[in-house]
N, C-alpha and C positions, 0 to 999 in steps of 0.2 A: 328931878332937875332936868331942865331942857335948855339947850343952846342951839340957836339957828343962825347960820351965816349964809349970805348970798352975795356973790359977785357976778359980774357979767360973765356968762358962760357956764357957771356951775352953782349948785346949791348944796349946802352941807347941813346936816342936823345931827344932834347928839342927845341922847337921853340916858339918865342913870336911874335905875330901879333899885333903891337901897334895900327894899324888903327881900329882893332876890339876889342882891350883890352882883348885879349885871349892868354893864354899860354897853351901849350900842351906838355906833356912829355910821352914817351913810353919806356918801358924796355922789352926786349925779351930775352928768355933763349937760345941764340945762339951767337956765336962769328963769325959765317960764314954768311956774308951778303947775299950771293946768296940763302941761305936756306929760306929767307923770300919771294922770288919771285919778290920783288920790293924794291927799296931803302927805308929805314926807313923814310927819309925826305918826300917821297911821301905819305907814310902812314899818317904822321902827317898832311900834307896839306889836304889830303882827309878827315881826322877827322874834321879839322877846317871848311872845305867847308860844311860838313854835319851839323855841329853845327850852322853855319851862316844861312843855308837854313831853318833849323828847327826853329830857333829863329825868323827869318823873317816871316815864315808862322804863327807862334804863335802870333806875333805882329799884322799881318794883320787880323787874325781871331778875335783878341781882339778889333780891331778898327772898325770892321764891313765892312772892305774892301772886 
């Protein structure tokens, strides 16, 4: 699920990743997408990838793997 909102001065994007039970929302103070350097959806995906890697590493460390 993905929801994007843009008003003059800021942009918001939200994504839900049901397979991981994670929802992420980001709001930035720009209404000009190219100022971000990459699509906001990609930023959200990168955040979720990092969270998944981090929680997987924590779980592995806790289980003695």
